[in-house]
Every structure is written in structure tokens, then in C-alpha cells.
ZAMARGU-4260 file (C-alpha; in steps of 0.2 Angstrom, whole numbers, plus 5000, padded with zeros to 4 digits):
<rodrens>
0) 5041/4879/5072 | 5050/4880/5055 | 5048/4866/5043 | 5051/4863/5024 | 5038/4851/5018
5) 5043/4840/5004 | 5032/4828/4994 | 5036/4814/4982 | 5026/4801/4974 | 5039/4788/4977
10) 5043/4787/4996 | 5043/4773/5008 | 5029/4771/5020 | 5040/4776/5035 | 5045/4792/5026
15) 5026/4795/5022 | 5022/4792/5041 | 5036/4804/5046 | 5029/4817/5033 | 5011/4815/5040
20) 5016/4817/5058 | 5027/4832/5054 | 5011/4840/5046 | 5001/4835/5062 | 5013/4844/5073
25) 5012/4860/5063 | 4993/4859/5063 | 4993/4856/5082 | 5006/4870/5085 | 4996/4882/5075
30) 4980/4878/5084 | 4988/4880/5101 | 4995/4897/5095 | 4977/4902/5091 | 4970/4896/5108
35) 4984/4904/5118 | 4984/4920/5107 | 4966/4923/5111 | 4969/4921/5130 | 4983/4934/5128
40) 4971/4946/5121 | 4958/4943/5134 | 4971/4946/5148 | 4976/4963/5140 | 4994/4959/5134
45) 4988/4961/5116 | 4976/4973/5108 | 4966/4961/5096 | 4967/4944/5089 | 4961/4936/5073
50) 4967/4918/5071 | 4968/4904/5058 | 4960/4890/5069 | 4949/4878/5059 | 4959/4881/5043
55) 4975/4871/5047 | 4973/4855/5036 | 4970/4863/5019 | 4984/4875/5022 | 4996/4860/5025
60) 4991/4853/5008 | 4993/4870/5000 | 5011/4872/5007 | 5016/4856/4999 | 5012/4863/4982
65) 5019/4880/4985 | 5037/4881/4977 | 5051/4893/4978 | 5047/4909/4968 | 5028/4907/4971
70) 5019/4921/4979 | 5005/4922/4992 | 4992/4935/4992 | 4980/4930/5006 | 4971/4935/5021
75) 4973/4935/5040 | 4969/4916/5043 | 4984/4909/5034 | 4996/4906/5049 | 4997/4887/5047
80) 5003/4890/5029 | 5016/4902/5035 | 5022/4890/5048 | 5022/4875/5035 | 5033/4885/5023
85) 5046/4889/5037 | 5041/4908/5037 | 5033/4909/5055 | 5039/4903/5071 | 5030/4902/5088
90) 5039/4916/5095 | 5037/4927/5079 | 5018/4923/5080 | 5017/4930/5098 | 5029/4944/5094
95) 5017/4950/5080 | 5002/4948/5093 | 5012/4959/5105 | 5017/4972/5091 | 5035/4970/5094
100) 5043/4985/5085 | 5059/4975/5080 | 5059/4968/5063 | 5070/4954/5068 | 5057/4949/5082
105) 5042/4952/5071 | 5048/4950/5053 | 5030/4952/5046 | 5028/4971/5050 | 5039/4976/5065
110) 5023/4978/5075 | 5014/4989/5062 | 5000/4977/5058 | 4990/4966/5070 | 4994/4948/5071
115) 4988/4937/5057 | 4995/4948/5043 | 5010/4940/5035 | 5024/4945/5023 | 5041/4939/5018
120) 5056/4950/5014 | 5059/4955/4996 | 5073/4967/4999 | 5090/4967/5006 | 5094/4979/5020
125) 5101/4991/5007 | 5084/4991/4998 | 5090/4981/4983 | 5080/4966/4977 | 5083/4948/4984
130) 5083/4934/4972 | 5064/4930/4974 | 5065/4914/4964 | 5075/4906/4978 | 5063/4909/4992
135) 5044/4907/4995 | 5036/4924/4994 | 5021/4932/5003 | 5015/4949/4998 | 5010/4959/5014
140) 4993/4957/5020 | 4980/4970/5022 | 4964/4969/5033 | 4951/4976/5021 | 4940/4962/5015
145) 4945/4956/4998 | 4958/4969/4997 | 4971/4956/4993 | 4962/4951/4977 | 4968/4965/4964
150) 4986/4963/4969 | 4985/4944/4967 | 4980/4947/4949 | 4996/4957/4946 | 5007/4944/4955
155) 5000/4931/4943 | 5001/4941/4928 | 5020/4944/4931 | 5023/4926/4927 | 5014/4928/4910
160) 5025/4943/4906 | 5041/4935/4911 | 5037/4919/4900 | 5031/4929/4885 | 5040/4945/4883
165) 5056/4946/4875 | 5070/4957/4882 | 5068/4953/4901 | 5076/4936/4901 | 5090/4942/4912
170) 5078/4946/4926 | 5082/4929/4933 | 5081/4935/4951 | 5062/4938/4948 | 5056/4923/4938
175) 5062/4907/4930 | 5052/4907/4913 | 5036/4912/4921 | 5034/4896/4931 | 5029/4904/4947
180) 5011/4903/4953 | 5002/4916/4963 | 4991/4909/4977 | 4976/4918/4984 | 4965/4915/4999
185) 4949/4922/5005 | 4935/4919/5017 | 4919/4913/5009 | 4909/4928/5015 | 4922/4940/5007
190) 4918/4933/4990 | 4903/4945/4991 | 4915/4960/4989 | 4916/4968/4971 | 4935/4966/4972
195) 4933/4947/4972 | 4922/4947/4957 | 4932/4960/4947 | 4948/4950/4950 | 4940/4933/4946
200) 4933/4940/4929 | 4950/4948/4925 | 4960/4932/4929 | 4949/4923/4917 | 4951/4935/4903
205) 4970/4936/4906 | 4973/4918/4909 | 4986/4919/4922 | 4994/4906/4934 | 4983/4910/4949
210) 4976/4898/4962 | 4962/4905/4972 | 4957/4896/4988 | 4940/4900/4996 | 4940/4895/5015
215) 4922/4891/5018 | 4915/4890/5035 | 4898/4896/5031 | 4899/4912/5040 | 4905/4930/5038
220) 4908/4936/5056 | 4890/4932/5062 | 4881/4932/5046 | 4877/4916/5038 | 4881/4911/5020
225) 4863/4912/5015 | 4864/4931/5017 | 4881/4932/5008 | 4880/4921/4992 | 4867/4916/4980
230) 4864/4897/4982 | 4875/4898/4997 | 4889/4891/4987 | 4902/4902/4978 | 4908/4887/4966
235) 4891/4884/4961 | 4887/4901/4955 | 4904/4902/4947 | 4901/4887/4936 | 4900/4899/4921
240) 4918/4902/4923 | 4923/4884/4921 | 4934/4881/4906 | 4929/4868/4892 | 4937/4862/4876
245) 4931/4877/4866 | 4932/4891/4879 | 4945/4898/4891 | 4941/4901/4909 | 4944/4893/4926
250) 4947/4876/4932 | 4935/4875/4947 | 4938/4861/4961 | 4928/4858/4976 | 4936/4848/4991
255) 4931/4846/5010 | 4943/4855/5021 | 4946/4840/5033 | 4950/4828/5020 | 4970/4827/5021
260) 4974/4815/5007 | 4961/4823/4995 | 4967/4840/4999 | 4985/4836/4994 | 4980/4828/4978
265) 4969/4844/4974 | 4983/4856/4978 | 4995/4847/4968 | 4984/4846/4953 | 4980/4865/4954
270) 4998/4869/4955 | 5002/4859/4939 | 4987/4867/4929 | 4992/4884/4934 | 5011/4882/4933
275) 5011/4873/4916 | 4996/4879/4907 | 4994/4897/4914 | 4976/4893/4918 | 4968/4901/4934
280) 4961/4888/4946 | 4948/4891/4960 | 4948/4879/4974 | 4932/4879/4985 | 4937/4872/5002
285) 4921/4867/5010 | 4915/4861/5027 | 4928/4871/5037 | 4925/4877/5055 | 4930/4892/5065
290) 4932/4885/5083 | 4934/4902/5092 | 4923/4912/5081 | 4928/4927/5070 | 4940/4936/5082
295) 4943/4941/5100 | 4930/4954/5099 | 4915/4942/5102 | 4909/4924/5104 | 4901/4913/5091
300) 4890/4905/5103 | 4879/4921/5101 | 4875/4917/5083 | 4878/4899/5080 | 4865/4886/5085
305) 4869/4872/5097 | 4868/4859/5082 | 4880/4869/5072 | 4892/4871/5086 | 4892/4852/5089
310) 4894/4849/5071 | 4910/4860/5071 | 4917/4850/5086 | 4915/4834/5077 | 4921/4840/5060
315) 4935/4851/5065 | 4949/4848/5052 | 4962/4844/5066 | 4950/4831/5074 | 4947/4823/5057
320) 4965/4823/5053 | 4969/4814/5070 | 4956/4801/5067 | 4963/4798/5049 | 4980/4796/5056
325) 4975/4783/5069 | 4963/4775/5057 | 4977/4772/5044 | 4989/4765/5057 | 5001/4780/5055
330) 5001/4783/5074 | 4992/4779/5090 | 4981/4789/5101 | 4994/4788/5115 | 5008/4794/5104
335) 4998/4808/5097 | 4993/4813/5114 | 5011/4814/5119 | 5015/4825/5104 | 5001/4836/5108
340) 5008/4838/5126 | 5025/4842/5120 | 5018/4855/5108 | 5008/4864/5121 | 5024/4866/5131
345) 5033/4873/5116 | 5020/4885/5112 | 5019/4891/5130 | 5038/4893/5130 | 5038/4902/5114
350) 5025/4914/5120 | 5035/4917/5136 | 5050/4921/5126 | 5041/4933/5115 | 5034/4943/5129
355) 5050/4944/5138 | 5059/4950/5122 | 5045/4963/5120 | 5047/4970/5137 | 5066/4969/5139
360) 5070/4985/5130 | 5056/4994/5138 | 5062/4989/5155 | 5079/4996/5151 | 5072/5012/5145
365) 5061/5013/5161 | 5076/5010/5172 | 5086/5023/5163 | 5073/5036/5166 | 5070/5031/5184
370) 5088/5034/5188 | 5087/5051/5179 | 5072/5057/5188 | 5080/5053/5205 | 5095/5064/5199
375) 5083/5077/5193 | 5072/5077/5209 | 5087/5078/5221 | 5090/5097/5218 | 5073/5102/5212
380) 5060/5114/5221 | 5047/5101/5216 | 5056/5086/5222 | 5040/5078/5229 | 5030/5080/5213
385) 5044/5072/5202 | 5047/5058/5215 | 5028/5054/5214 | 5030/5053/5195 | 5045/5042/5197
390) 5037/5030/5209 | 5022/5028/5198 | 5033/5023/5184 | 5043/5011/5194 | 5028/5002/5200
395) 5024/4997/5182 | 5030/4979/5180 | 5026/4979/5161 | 5030/4996/5156 | 5024/5003/5139
400) 5034/5017/5130 | 5020/5029/5130 | 5020/5028/5149 | 5039/5030/5150 | 5039/5045/5139
405) 5024/5053/5147 | 5032/5052/5164 | 5047/5061/5157 | 5037/5075/5149 | 5026/5078/5164
410) 5042/5079/5175 | 5049/5092/5164 | 5034/5103/5168 | 5040/5104/5186 | 5057/5111/5180
415) 5050/5125/5169 | 5057/5139/5180 | 5073/5130/5185 | 5089/5132/5176 | 5100/5117/5180
420) 5111/5104/5172 | 5099/5090/5177 | 5085/5099/5168 | 5095/5100/5153 | 5099/5081/5154
425) 5081/5077/5156 | 5077/5088/5141 | 5090/5079/5131 | 5084/5062/5136 | 5066/5067/5130
430) 5073/5073/5113 | 5084/5058/5111 | 5070/5046/5115 | 5059/5054/5102 | 5073/5053/5089
435) 5076/5034/5093 | 5059/5028/5096 | 5048/5038/5084 | 5055/5030/5068 | 5049/5013/5075
440) 5032/5019/5072 | 5034/5031/5057 | 5049/5025/5046 | 5048/5019/5029 | 5033/5028/5023
445) 5043/5033/5008 | 5060/5026/5002 | 5074/5030/5015 | 5088/5024/5003 | 5102/5035/4999
450) 5096/5037/4981 | 5077/5040/4980 | 5066/5050/4969 | 5069/5066/4978 | 5088/5065/4974
455) 5086/5063/4955 | 5093/5079/4948 | 5084/5090/4936 | 5089/5089/4917 | 5081/5103/4907
460) 5075/5101/4890 | 5086/5107/4876 | 5081/5113/4859 | 5088/5114/4842 | 5087/5131/4833
465) 5074/5124/4822 | 5064/5114/4835 | 5047/5110/4829 | 5031/5115/4838 | 5021/5099/4840
470) 5005/5093/4849 | 5009/5089/4867 | 5003/5071/4864 | 5016/5069/4851 | 5030/5074/4863
475) 5023/5062/4876 | 5021/5048/4864 | 5039/5050/4858 | 5045/5050/4876 | 5035/5033/4879
480) 5044/5026/4864 | 5061/5030/4871 | 5055/5023/4888 | 5050/5006/4880 | 5066/5005/4870
485) 5077/5009/4885 | 5067/4999/4899 | 5061/4982/4893 | 5053/4979/4910 | 5042/4993/4907
490) 5024/4990/4902 | 5008/5000/4901 | 4990/4995/4902 | 4973/5002/4904 | 4956/5006/4895
495) 4960/5011/4877 | 4979/5011/4880 | 4983/4997/4867 | 4975/4997/4850 | 4970/5015/4848
500) 4985/5022/4858 | 4975/5029/4873 | 4960/5041/4871 | 4972/5056/4868 | 4984/5046/4857
505) 4999/5048/4869 | 5003/5030/4865 | 4999/5030/4846 | 5008/5016/4838 | 5016/5009/4853
510) 5006/4992/4854 | 5010/4989/4836 | 5029/4992/4839 | 5031/4983/4857 | 5017/4970/4857
515) 5000/4967/4865 | 5008/4962/4882 | 5019/4977/4884 | 5006/4990/4878 | 4989/4982/4883
520) 4971/4986/4883 | 4961/4982/4899 | 4943/4980/4903 | 4933/4993/4912 | 4939/4988/4929
525) 4950/5001/4938 | 4953/4992/4954 | 4961/4977/4945 | 4971/4988/4933 | 4978/4996/4949
530) 4980/4978/4956 | 4989/4972/4941 | 5002/4986/4943 | 5005/4983/4961 | 5008/4964/4959
535) 5019/4966/4944 | 5029/4980/4952 | 5031/4968/4968 | 5039/4956/4956 | 5052/4967/4948
540) 5043/4974/4933 | 5040/4992/4930 | 5022/4994/4926 | 5012/5010/4922 | 4994/5007/4926
545) 4983/5019/4916 | 4967/5026/4924 | 4958/5034/4910 | 4952/5050/4919 | 4956/5057/4936
550) 4938/5055/4941 | 4940/5036/4938 | 4953/5035/4951 | 4939/5034/4964 | 4936/5017/4958
555) 4953/5011/4963 | 4956/5023/4977 | 4954/5010/4991 | 4967/4999/4984 | 4979/5014/4981
560) 4976/5020/4999 | 4975/5004/5009 | 4988/4993/4999 | 5000/5003/4987 | 5004/5018/4998
565) 5006/5008/5014 | 5016/4993/5007 | 5034/5000/5011 | 5028/5006/5028 | 5018/4991/5034
570) 5033/4980/5030 | 5045/4991/5038 | 5054/4994/5022 | 5056/4975/5017 | 5044/4976/5002
575) 5041/4989/4988 | 5030/4991/4973 | 5037/5005/4962 | 5021/5007/4952 | 5017/5022/4941
580) 4999/5027/4940 | 4995/5037/4924 | 4979/5048/4923 | 4973/5064/4916 | 4962/5077/4922
585) 4958/5096/4925 | 4948/5109/4916 | 4936/5099/4904 | 4917/5100/4903 | 4905/5090/4914
590) 4903/5083/4931 | 4911/5066/4927 | 4927/5071/4917 | 4933/5087/4926 | 4933/5083/4944
595) 4948/5088/4954 | 4949/5077/4969 | 4966/5083/4974 | 4961/5087/4992 | 4956/5069/4995
600) 4970/5061/4986 | 4984/5071/4995 | 4977/5065/5011 | 4973/5047/5007 | 4989/5043/4997
605) 5002/5048/5009 | 5016/5035/5004 | 5016/5039/4985 | 5020/5054/4975 | 5007/5065/4967
610) 5014/5074/4952 | 5004/5088/4943 | 5014/5093/4928 | 5008/5109/4919 | 5012/5102/4901
615) 5018/5086/4893 | 5037/5091/4893 | 5036/5091/4912 | 5025/5075/4912 | 5038/5066/4901
620) 5052/5072/4913 | 5042/5065/4928 | 5041/5048/4920 | 5059/5048/4916 | 5063/5053/4934
625) 5052/5039/4941 | 5060/5026/4931 | 5077/5030/4938 | 5071/5026/4956 | 5059/5013/4964
630) 5044/5023/4972 | 5026/5023/4967 | 5018/5039/4960 | 5002/5046/4953 | 5005/5057/4937
635) 4991/5068/4932 | 4992/5075/4915 | 4983/5090/4909 | 4968/5084/4900 | 4967/5100/4889
640) 4985/5100/4885 | 4987/5086/4872 | 4983/5097/4857 | 4992/5112/4864 | 5009/5116/4855
645) 5025/5113/4863 | 5043/5113/4856 | 5050/5096/4853 | 5066/5094/4864 | 5081/5086/4856
650) 5086/5077/4872 | 5068/5070/4876 | 5074/5054/4884 | 5086/5063/4896 | 5074/5076/4903
655) 5071/5074/4921 | 5058/5084/4931 | 5063/5085/4949 | 5051/5078/4962 | 5046/5090/4976
660) 5054/5105/4968 | 5043/5120/4964 | 5047/5131/4948 | 5046/5150/4948 | 5038/5152/4931
665) 5038/5171/4932 | 5047/5183/4943 | 5038/5197/4952 | 5038/5209/4967 | 5020/5212/4972
670) 5012/5196/4976 | 5016/5177/4975 | 5003/5167/4965 | 5005/5148/4968 | 4996/5135/4957
675) 4998/5120/4946 | 4992/5110/4931 | 4980/5117/4919 | 4975/5131/4931 | 4993/5138/4930
680) 4989/5144/4912 | 4974/5154/4919 | 4986/5162/4932 | 4999/5166/4918 | 4985/5175/4908
685) 4979/5184/4923 | 4997/5190/4928 | 4999/5198/4910 | 4983/5208/4913 | 4988/5212/4931
690) 5005/5219/4924 | 4995/5231/4914 | 4987/5237/4930 | 5004/5240/4938 | 5004/5224/4948
695) 5019/5213/4946 | 5015/5195/4951 | 5027/5181/4954 | 5020/5164/4948 | 5025/5147/4956
700) 5021/5131/4949 | 5021/5118/4963 | 5024/5103/4950 | 5021/5090/4964 | 5009/5090/4978
705) 5017/5075/4987 | 5030/5080/4992 | 5028/5098/4991 | 5042/5111/4990 | 5056/5102/4999
710) 5067/5117/4997 | 5055/5129/5004 | 5056/5140/4989 | 5038/5146/4991 | 5041/5155/5007
715) 5057/5163/5000 | 5045/5171/4987 | 5033/5177/5000 | 5048/5184/5010 | 5051/5195/4994
720) 5033/5199/4989 | 5024/5199/5007 | 5008/5193/4999 | 5001/5176/4995 | 4987/5169/4984
725) 4985/5150/4981 | 4974/5146/4966 | 4967/5129/4963 | 4953/5120/4954 | 4949/5109/4969
730) 4935/5112/4981 | 4937/5125/4995 | 4948/5117/5009 | 4956/5105/4997 | 4973/5106/4989
735) 4973/5125/4990 | 4971/5124/5009 | 4985/5111/5010 | 4997/5122/5000 | 4992/5138/5011
740) 4996/5128/5027 | 5012/5123/5020 | 5018/5140/5016 | 5010/5150/5030 | 5012/5137/5045
745) 5025/5124/5041 | 5037/5136/5032 | 5034/5150/5043 | 5027/5162/5029 | 5016/5171/5042
750) 5031/5181/5047 | 5033/5190/5031 | 5015/5193/5026 | 5008/5211/5025 | 4991/5205/5019
755) 4980/5191/5023 | 4985/5175/5014 | 4971/5169/5003 | 4965/5153/4993 | 4955/5155/4977
760) 4947/5138/4974 | 4933/5131/4963 | 4915/5131/4969 | 4909/5117/4981 | 4900/5108/4967
765) 4906/5098/4953 | 4908/5108/4937 | 4893/5110/4927 | 4893/5104/4908 | 4899/5115/4894
770) 4912/5129/4893 | 4901/5141/4903 | 4900/5128/4916 | 4919/5128/4918 | 4919/5147/4919
775) 4906/5147/4933 | 4913/5132/4942 | 4931/5135/4943 | 4943/5150/4944 | 4943/5160/4929
780) 4956/5173/4923 | 4944/5187/4930 | 4943/5178/4946 | 4961/5178/4948 | 4963/5196/4942
785) 4950/5203/4954 | 4956/5193/4969 | 4974/5199/4967 | 4967/5217/4963 | 4957/5217/4980
790) 4972/5212/4990 | 4982/5226/4982 | 4968/5238/4985 | 4968/5234/5003 | 4987/5237/5004
795) 4986/5253/4993 | 4968/5260/4990 | 4975/5276/4982 | 4985/5267/4968 | 4972/5253/4966
800) 4954/5260/4969 | 4940/5248/4973 | 4936/5238/4958 | 4919/5230/4963
</rodrens>
């Protein structure tokens, strides 16, 4: 049911009644979808269900205050709201439940997320932005509890940027003078999560137009609020955040979730405060229920008392809404019963249509294969076996694609010794099926547009004859200056990024020149720094979120892994967040400032680029490249490179470092040495000493770990040298193992090796403090020298006698 609720303070009683009854129909429709959805899960047609029953009435009030251009960042119980703003139909609700892989059928995620996870489309089919001010927007939900909070902060902050930063007034498809509100929702139990508290604190500091609704039904799955929240009341313990005449903060409002008229007033008031004053608002919606319990995985009768269950029946928001309608002579019991009867039929019909649409393409694929198997079996020596497979497939009234493809692949086994055109036809069918169907489950992890980050061509630095040697941080600073001048939508923020120009002075003077909103300090709160970036990037800005040290990325890793890198994938390419995350790491002293968690990052962050420049010229080129495209990336600058001298290019703003392309830093014939970042300097020094021993090493800088060597240049080197050593400061089995597998396995380098390929990594522990700690914790020049020498000794012990 699609509706577009309108509210007005000056309407006739007849119009008012019509508006109320329209809301009631949405509430009943949503509830019937929840009830029937649970049954569909229990019958096996859907895998899992989590529904919004019990939260219908407050979401109707919220929808009335939600305007075009606004954004939602919620959780998986907001189905009534999505129906009320016209972004979710009955059939789409069930298509999501069945995981329909067609984006037209399930516009939320094309079957990639379970039901209850909602999104709108920010992008046109060519990947360009829609006019987001002309539609109601929902950022794509994620399941991790409170995971929606950091992103909400950024969605709200974008309005502040659009209202107050000069130079981006022409971005009218993203904002109209910053008048947009970001609306968040969360269950009361999830307010126990640290992400909630970090976001609430940051929103109060930043003073952004954010309205946060807490749906309070007193439980978190089976755990009562007394185990979740001090005083069992989130608004009570947040009283210190309440603004007053002298201090900025939140406006905090409490309201009962079954009180239709009061809810409408509260949400209109919250909208006005946030929209006009840019003050955050928290609405604590109390006395809500959860009629079917938390999800389809259990029954709430197991943990709620009979008294509580009876209270929930009597105080169900839909029941109270119905009583209010009758009590105010808006309608009668008989008329409402007739409405309810009609809606039950609409929901059943919508469910049936969704299921038939889900099955229809799979039935066609089933029939195509059955006909082919009949043809294949006719002339096969294994006719009986293939016919058995065919008959089993034909007996499936509701075929799944895994069973269809499995049948084809099993039949192929019986043709392994045959050489017929029918076998070739079956093999072609299988290959074509993979080509056609696999993208339905795998596409859009990265940008698939014609122009993406991997297509940006390299632009090398050029130098004047009298080019000055400068500290790396000066080169980086001047490049940021050029970026801010060229791209008014670019802003950077993080701990110490603003007033002092970051801890290594790479942003020296930038805040003074470009203002406190574009170059901003942030509190010690990495998760919400990351969330600020995600939300602002989703609204058309180009944020650079600075995480002070690589080790500190662990604080925001969950948000990066669960939200940022999955966004394009989980929306089937209909949303994007081209956020650049800037950090620094490698080769410093101490456990907490010299970690190299690359092995974890490359596995947890599939969906964004991980770039590891060896110097600041390369880093500057990466930033320039990324701003020519629209994909997220993590750039890790060398922590010990800011004071090292580099020549200042005369084309600084034009430099482009290619993404996914390795660079051969030194040519050689005896062995291929692969590394990156600060460790590459160790390798270069070792190579000079190896040259004196008669060993000519080729050195490759991978430059980016995700993606890694898209042109397969590493294996070309191994084909020449026939030996391979990967050197990395990550722990054993980390990035070095990943690089080794790429060369030896994926690129087929094993065919060219005359010696065992090896990886030289750091020790398993974190680096001990001090310069000596680095030497005994991570690969040293001597480690590289001796490892290479031992490989050459094995190959030619006469020329290279055993060293140790």
C-alpha cells in the first residue's frame, strides 16, 4: 500500500477523518504483513523473519513529519514508516522476505538482506546521483545493533555543512539550505551499545538536525530493561543532555507509543526544532509492545509473564488507535471491521503475487534444464542415472536455483567419458547459468560503472630542474591545499586535524584558510568519525575521515566492515558512500602505535580500496585519484615518512597514482622481492647490499592491497627471476600470505618457480617499545638480506656458500 500522508493545521473534519482512516489502514496492513510474514517463515518459504508489529502508530506520526530530502537511519522494525511514506508495498514486503533477487521486485536489496532492512535508491541506473531533495530517503539498514547510529550522525551533519559552508550552494540535488532532518530509530535495549552513546554525545557536541526515536517495549530479545539500562529508562538517564538557556544539548521528549494525537504533535514539534534550529532531539516512545516477540526464532511466551502478555494485548498501539477512532466518532466498529477484512485479503493477495513472481523465473529455468536433460540422456550410456536426476528435479514444485544448478552439475559427471554435442550443450548451459545467475548474488561489491577508480590513468610527478627537497608532510599539505581549492565539497575531520593541522602537520594552516567546518577537530571517538564520513558521503559531500593511527582503526572497524564496505553491495548498486579514510601507520615504536593489522583489514574490508603508498608523493596521487571517482578507500600513510625529504613536484594537483597497479621500483634478474609502505625502504637498502654479493633483486611495490595487481605484473617478474620473496611487517599469515597466494596460486606463478616461494613477516607479537623493539619485532635489512641469500644458496651453494 503506497500512500503520501499530508498534514495540515487547517483541514475540515471530513478531511481529518479521511486522514485518520488512511493511517489506520496502513497500521492494519503493516500488522497483517507481520502476522502473515511469520507464518511464511514457519512454513519454510522464508528463512527468517523480524517484523515491526507493535510499533505501527508512532511510525505513522513520524511519517507525517518526514519531508522530501529528509533521511532515515533506522533498524529492522520500521516497516510501517516505509509503507506510510510510499516506499514499501505489500508485494515488496514479501519479496524481501522471500529474498527475490530482482531489484524491481525487492527494491530494498534485491534479496541480499533479510526482510525488515530498508533502503531507497539514491542513484540512477548509470550510477549518477538522483535529486535527493525531491524524494524521501532511507539509508540502507544493517543488522548489527546500534550500527545505524554513527551513519545517522553524518547524515545529519551534512545539513549543517550545506547550510554553513560557502562554495557548495550549487549542490541543490543534495540539499536545500541544509533544511533536511536525519531521523534515527533504535530499540530501547540497543541503547546499551557504545555506538549509541558515542553518537548521542557527538550529536550534542556538533548540534546537528537529528531526531532520534527510541522504541521502548521494555525488552531486548528476552532480556528485560532492568538488565539493560540504569533506572530502566533511557530518557531519564539522558537528562544531563537536555539543553537549557545557557547550555547547548538535546531536546528530550517522552511520549506513549499508543497515543496517536500526542505522537503527531510530538513529531511535528521535533521536526521543527531540528529543521529550523539544528538542534538534536531524542524522542523516547514508551509503552510499546512486541506482539510476536523478537523474531521467528522464538516465542516471547517463554520469558514474559502472563500479566505482561495480557498488558500487551490491552495496550497494543493498534488496539488503542482503534478505540480512539471509535471513541471520537471518526468511525464505527462495524466499518473498521470491514476495513480490516478487506486488508486481510489485500495482504494475502500481495503475498501470493510475491511468491509467484519469486518462483516464476526459477520454474522457467527448471523446465529449460529438464528438456536439456531429456535430450542429454537419450544418447548417453548413463541414461538411467541422468533420468533419475531429471525426475527428481521435475518433482520439485517450488524449485530453488541451487537445486537446479546442482542437478545439471551432477548430470555432467555421468558424461565425463562421453564426447557428444549434447554434453557440450549441457556444459554450455552450466557455464551460461553461472554467468547469468552468479551476479545476482555477487555484483556491485565495487563500482561497476564504466569509469571507476581502477580506470583513472596514472599521472607521474614532474619536477623543475631546481626542484626543492621538502619534508614529505609539506608535500602532502600543499596537495591538500590544492584539493580544498579545487573541490569545495571536500572536508576533513579527525582528532587533532583542525587547529594544529594533524599530529604530523600534514594539514598545517588548512583550518585557518578553509574554516572550522571544512577542516575540523573531532573528539576521541573513532566510530562516529567514521560514521560522520559515511553519512556525509551518502549525501553528496566528499569527506575525508582521519583516524589518527592505524591501530585506532580497530575502534571503527565494525562500522567500516558492516556498513561502509557493504553499502553498494547490499543495495544492489543503488546507494554509495565515497568516503576516504585517512590514517598513518608502520614502523614506529611501541605496541599501540606500530601495529600492522593489514591481514585483518584486507579480509574485513572487501568492498573498499586499501592503499599503502610508500611516500607522500604516492599518497598525494592516491587522494587525487580517489576524488576523480566515487568509491570508498582507506589510505595508510607511512608514519615515519613525514620528515623524510622528497622532491616537490611542479604538477602536484595533477598527480594520479593508479589503483590496483604495482610499480617495479628496481629491475633485477635473480629474485623478485615484493613489499609496500615503510618496509619497502628496508627492502631497497637490503637490495643494495645484496648487489654487492652478486645477487640482482627485482623490487616491486604493490602500492594497493585491495585491489592487488590487476595487471598481473608480479607474476611477469617471477617468470623472469624464477624466485619470490614477499616481505611484510604484518604478522605471519597476514598480508604477506595474501600476496603470496595471489602470485603463486591466482596468477599461476608456481609454474615459473625454481625455488620455494617464501614470505618474510614480522613476529607474532606486537612490536616491543623502542628502536631495538622494532629491530627484533619486524623484518630488518639483515633479515631480508639473509633470507634472500639462503634462497640463492639453495639454488647455487658454490657461488653462495652457507651464511649461517
